[in-house]
C-alpha positions as CSV (number, residue, x, y, z in Angstrom):
1,X,20.6,-61.3,12.9
2,X,23.7,-59.2,12.1
3,X,26.8,-61.0,10.8
4,X,30.1,-60.8,12.7
5,X,31.3,-58.3,10.1
6,X,28.3,-56.0,10.6
7,X,28.6,-56.3,14.4
8,X,32.2,-55.2,14.2
9,X,31.2,-52.3,12.0
10,X,28.5,-51.3,14.4
11,X,31.0,-51.3,17.3
12,X,33.4,-49.2,15.3
13,X,30.6,-46.8,14.5
14,X,29.7,-46.4,18.2
15,X,33.3,-45.7,19.0
16,X,33.5,-43.1,16.3
17,X,30.3,-41.5,17.6
18,X,32.0,-41.1,21.0
19,X,35.1,-39.6,19.4
20,X,32.9,-37.3,17.4
21,X,31.3,-36.1,20.6
22,X,34.7,-35.5,22.1
23,X,35.8,-33.5,19.0
24,X,32.6,-31.4,19.3
25,X,33.4,-30.7,22.9
26,X,36.9,-29.4,22.0
27,X,35.5,-27.3,19.1
28,X,32.8,-25.8,21.3
29,X,35.1,-25.3,24.3
30,X,37.4,-23.2,22.2
31,X,34.7,-20.7,21.2
32,X,34.8,-18.9,24.6
33,X,38.6,-18.3,24.8
34,X,38.7,-17.5,21.0
35,X,36.0,-14.8,21.2
36,X,37.3,-13.5,24.5
37,X,40.8,-12.9,23.2
38,X,39.4,-11.3,20.0
39,X,37.3,-8.8,22.1
40,X,39.7,-8.0,24.9
41,X,42.9,-10.0,25.6
42,X,43.2,-8.4,29.0
43,X,39.7,-9.3,30.1
44,X,40.1,-12.7,28.5
45,X,42.6,-13.6,31.2
46,X,39.8,-13.5,33.7
47,X,38.2,-16.5,31.9
48,X,39.8,-19.6,33.5
49,X,40.0,-21.7,30.4
50,X,41.4,-18.8,28.4
51,X,44.0,-18.1,31.0
52,X,45.1,-21.7,31.2
53,X,45.4,-21.9,27.4
54,X,47.4,-18.7,27.3
55,X,49.8,-20.2,29.8
56,X,50.2,-23.2,27.5
57,X,51.1,-20.9,24.6
58,X,53.6,-19.1,26.9
59,X,52.9,-15.7,25.3
60,X,52.0,-12.3,26.7
61,X,51.6,-10.5,23.4
62,X,48.0,-9.8,22.6
63,X,48.3,-10.1,18.8
64,X,50.3,-13.3,19.1
65,X,47.6,-14.8,21.4
66,X,44.9,-13.8,19.0
67,X,46.7,-15.4,16.1
68,X,47.4,-18.6,18.0
69,X,43.8,-18.9,19.3
70,X,42.4,-18.2,15.8
71,X,44.6,-20.9,14.2
72,X,43.7,-23.4,17.0
73,X,40.0,-22.7,16.7
74,X,40.0,-23.1,12.9
75,X,41.9,-26.4,13.1
76,X,39.5,-27.7,15.7
77,X,36.4,-26.6,13.7
78,X,37.8,-28.2,10.5
79,X,38.6,-31.4,12.3
80,X,35.2,-31.5,13.9
81,X,33.4,-30.9,10.6
82,X,35.6,-33.5,8.7
83,X,34.9,-36.1,11.5
84,X,31.2,-35.5,11.3
85,X,31.3,-36.0,7.5
86,X,33.2,-39.2,8.0
87,X,30.7,-40.4,10.6
88,X,27.8,-39.6,8.3
89,X,29.5,-41.4,5.4
90,X,30.1,-44.5,7.5
91,X,26.6,-44.4,8.9
92,X,25.1,-44.3,5.4
93,X,27.3,-47.1,4.0
94,X,26.5,-49.3,7.0
95,X,22.8,-48.7,6.9
96,X,22.3,-49.3,3.2
97,X,24.7,-52.2,3.3
98,X,22.3,-53.9,5.8
99,X,19.4,-52.8,3.6
100,X,20.9,-54.6,0.7
101,X,21.5,-57.8,2.7
102,X,18.0,-57.6,4.1
103,X,16.4,-57.3,0.7
104,X,18.4,-60.2,-0.7
105,X,17.5,-62.4,2.3
106,X,13.8,-61.5,2.0
107,X,13.9,-62.4,-1.7
108,X,15.7,-65.7,-1.0
109,X,13.2,-66.7,1.6
110,X,10.3,-65.8,-0.7
111,X,11.4,-68.0,-3.6
112,X,12.3,-70.8,-1.1
113,X,8.7,-71.2,0.1
114,X,6.9,-74.4,-1.0
115,X,4.8,-74.3,-4.1
116,X,1.6,-74.6,-2.0
117,X,2.4,-71.4,-0.2
118,X,3.0,-69.5,-3.5
119,X,-0.4,-70.5,-5.0
120,X,-2.3,-69.7,-1.8
121,X,-0.7,-66.3,-1.3
122,X,-1.4,-63.1,-3.2
123,X,1.7,-62.1,-5.2
124,X,1.1,-58.5,-4.3
125,X,1.9,-59.4,-0.7
126,X,5.2,-60.8,-1.7
127,X,6.2,-57.9,-3.9
128,X,5.0,-55.5,-1.1
129,X,7.2,-57.3,1.5
130,X,10.3,-56.8,-0.7
131,X,9.4,-53.1,-1.4
132,X,9.1,-52.5,2.4
133,X,12.8,-53.2,2.8
134,X,13.6,-49.6,1.7
135,X,11.4,-48.0,4.4
136,X,13.0,-50.3,7.0
137,X,16.4,-49.1,5.8
138,X,15.3,-45.5,6.2
139,X,14.2,-46.2,9.8
140,X,17.6,-47.9,10.6
141,X,19.4,-44.8,9.1
142,X,17.2,-42.5,11.3
143,X,18.0,-44.6,14.4
144,X,21.7,-44.5,13.8
145,X,21.6,-40.7,13.0
146,X,19.5,-40.2,16.1
147,X,22.0,-42.1,18.2
148,X,24.9,-40.0,16.8
149,X,23.0,-36.8,17.3
150,X,22.1,-37.8,20.9
151,X,25.8,-38.4,21.8
152,X,26.8,-35.1,20.2
153,X,24.0,-33.3,22.0
154,X,25.0,-34.8,25.4
155,X,28.6,-33.7,24.7
156,X,27.5,-30.2,23.7
157,X,25.1,-29.8,26.7
158,X,27.8,-30.9,29.2
159,X,30.2,-28.4,27.7
160,X,27.6,-25.6,27.8
161,X,26.8,-26.4,31.5
162,X,30.4,-26.1,32.4
163,X,30.6,-22.7,30.5
164,X,27.3,-21.2,31.9
165,X,25.0,-23.5,33.8
166,X,22.2,-20.9,34.3
167,X,21.9,-19.9,30.6
168,X,22.2,-23.6,29.5
169,X,19.5,-24.7,32.0
170,X,17.0,-22.0,30.9
171,X,17.7,-22.7,27.2
172,X,17.5,-26.5,27.5
173,X,14.2,-26.3,29.5
174,X,12.7,-23.9,27.0
175,X,13.8,-25.8,23.9
176,X,13.1,-29.3,25.4
177,X,9.6,-28.3,26.5
178,X,8.6,-26.9,23.1
179,X,10.1,-29.9,21.3
180,X,8.2,-32.3,23.6
181,X,4.9,-30.5,22.9
182,X,5.4,-30.4,19.2
183,X,6.3,-34.2,19.1
184,X,3.2,-35.0,21.1
185,X,1.1,-33.1,18.6
186,X,2.6,-34.7,15.4
187,X,3.2,-38.2,16.8
188,X,-0.4,-39.4,16.1
189,X,-0.3,-38.0,12.6
190,X,3.0,-39.8,11.8
191,X,1.6,-43.1,13.0
192,X,-1.6,-42.7,10.8
193,X,0.6,-41.8,7.8
194,X,2.8,-44.8,8.3
195,X,-0.1,-47.1,8.3
196,X,-1.5,-45.4,5.2
197,X,1.8,-45.7,3.4
198,X,2.1,-49.4,4.2
199,X,-1.4,-50.2,3.1
200,X,-1.1,-48.1,-0.1
201,X,2.1,-49.9,-1.2
202,X,0.3,-53.3,-1.1
203,X,-2.8,-51.9,-2.8
204,X,-0.8,-50.3,-5.6
205,X,0.8,-53.6,-6.5
206,X,-2.4,-55.4,-6.2
207,X,-4.4,-53.1,-8.5
208,X,-1.6,-53.0,-11.0
209,X,-1.3,-56.8,-11.1
210,X,-5.1,-57.2,-11.4
211,X,-5.2,-54.7,-14.3
212,X,-2.4,-56.4,-16.2
213,X,-3.8,-59.8,-15.5
214,X,-7.2,-58.9,-17.0
215,X,-6.0,-56.4,-19.6
216,X,-7.9,-58.2,-22.4
217,X,-11.2,-57.8,-20.5
218,X,-10.4,-54.2,-19.6
219,X,-9.7,-53.3,-23.2
220,X,-12.8,-55.1,-24.5
221,X,-15.1,-53.6,-21.8
222,X,-13.5,-50.1,-21.9
223,X,-12.7,-50.3,-18.2
224,X,-9.5,-48.2,-18.4
225,X,-11.1,-45.2,-16.7
226,X,-12.4,-47.3,-13.8
227,X,-9.0,-48.8,-13.1
228,X,-7.3,-45.5,-13.6
229,X,-9.6,-43.8,-11.1
230,X,-9.1,-46.7,-8.6
231,X,-5.3,-46.4,-8.9
232,X,-5.5,-42.6,-8.7
233,X,-7.3,-43.0,-5.3
234,X,-4.8,-45.4,-3.9
235,X,-1.8,-43.5,-5.2
236,X,-3.2,-40.2,-3.9
237,X,-3.5,-41.7,-0.4
238,X,0.2,-42.8,-0.6
239,X,1.4,-39.5,-1.9
240,X,-0.6,-37.5,0.6
241,X,0.8,-39.5,3.5
242,X,4.4,-39.3,2.2
243,X,4.1,-35.6,1.7
244,X,2.6,-35.1,5.1
245,X,5.6,-37.0,6.7
246,X,8.1,-34.9,4.7
247,X,6.5,-31.7,5.9
248,X,6.0,-32.8,9.5
249,X,9.5,-34.4,9.8
250,X,11.7,-31.3,10.0
251,X,9.1,-28.9,11.5
252,X,10.1,-29.5,15.1
253,X,13.6,-28.4,14.3
254,X,12.5,-25.2,12.7
255,X,10.4,-24.3,15.7
256,X,13.2,-25.1,18.1
257,X,15.7,-23.1,16.1
258,X,13.4,-20.1,16.1
259,X,13.0,-20.4,19.8
260,X,16.7,-20.8,20.3
261,X,17.4,-17.6,18.4
262,X,14.7,-15.9,20.5
263,X,16.4,-17.0,23.8
264,X,19.9,-15.9,22.6
265,X,18.6,-12.5,21.4
266,X,16.8,-12.0,24.8
267,X,20.0,-12.8,26.8
268,X,22.0,-10.5,24.5
269,X,19.6,-7.7,25.2
270,X,19.6,-8.1,28.9
271,X,23.4,-8.4,28.9
272,X,23.6,-5.0,27.2
273,X,21.5,-3.3,30.0
274,X,23.2,-5.2,32.8
275,X,26.2,-4.2,34.8
276,X,28.5,-6.8,33.1
277,X,27.8,-5.5,29.6
278,X,27.6,-7.3,26.3
279,X,31.4,-7.9,26.1
280,X,31.3,-10.2,29.0
281,X,28.5,-12.3,27.5
282,X,29.6,-12.5,23.9
283,X,31.9,-15.5,24.3
284,X,29.2,-17.4,26.2
285,X,26.5,-16.4,23.7
286,X,28.8,-17.5,20.9
287,X,29.2,-20.9,22.5
């Protein structure tokens, strides 16, 4: 159960995520008028958002508008990047702060158990329970980062729908479909790897304690190679599962990014050969 201090911090984090999404909307929304004015200030006035912002600046000079839009876009981009850095910093501090408290609480509960429980329980289980706090912390960090990414994604998608609903719909359906297929393929492997990692952690502690507890017999009986081979087998299962997770983890992103570039390049090509031309589509493609 979270303390009142941690609950307050979680509420603050949620609010910051919402503000971060709003900052991303502003930064992304400025891409269209910024690129439009850089390409052709006259044509840019046909873009509603660009025309509205030009009226706010109260300027008819092309170079003046370009300069003002450039400064505004830079300020928005820097603010958005700084805010995302702040959000990541607070997410990390919050997550590992909870991990520290969780590890301390697990240790306190372990040593508070009655003596009868201690002598009936394998010590490797106790050590393994404490060592599992770190993976739990990583999961919590992933959940918070996922929540932040989801809010940012919703903000970005809503902005893109406003800018160009057709292009956004085609892109999101394509990327979402590919991502869903990839996740279905790797989900089972991730579950198997997680079970293997959990079991291997306990087994490593167990075989280490058994070896150290009977080190005299091992030395006299020359059993070092046997225990080394046994530990090697367990450690290899752990390493293989961890390596597999690290490889699989970012792979959906790489596939989606490649598909995204493909979709953008395709739209750029068809824009060139269409009646509107590429100039009309560059601001939208940039967003």
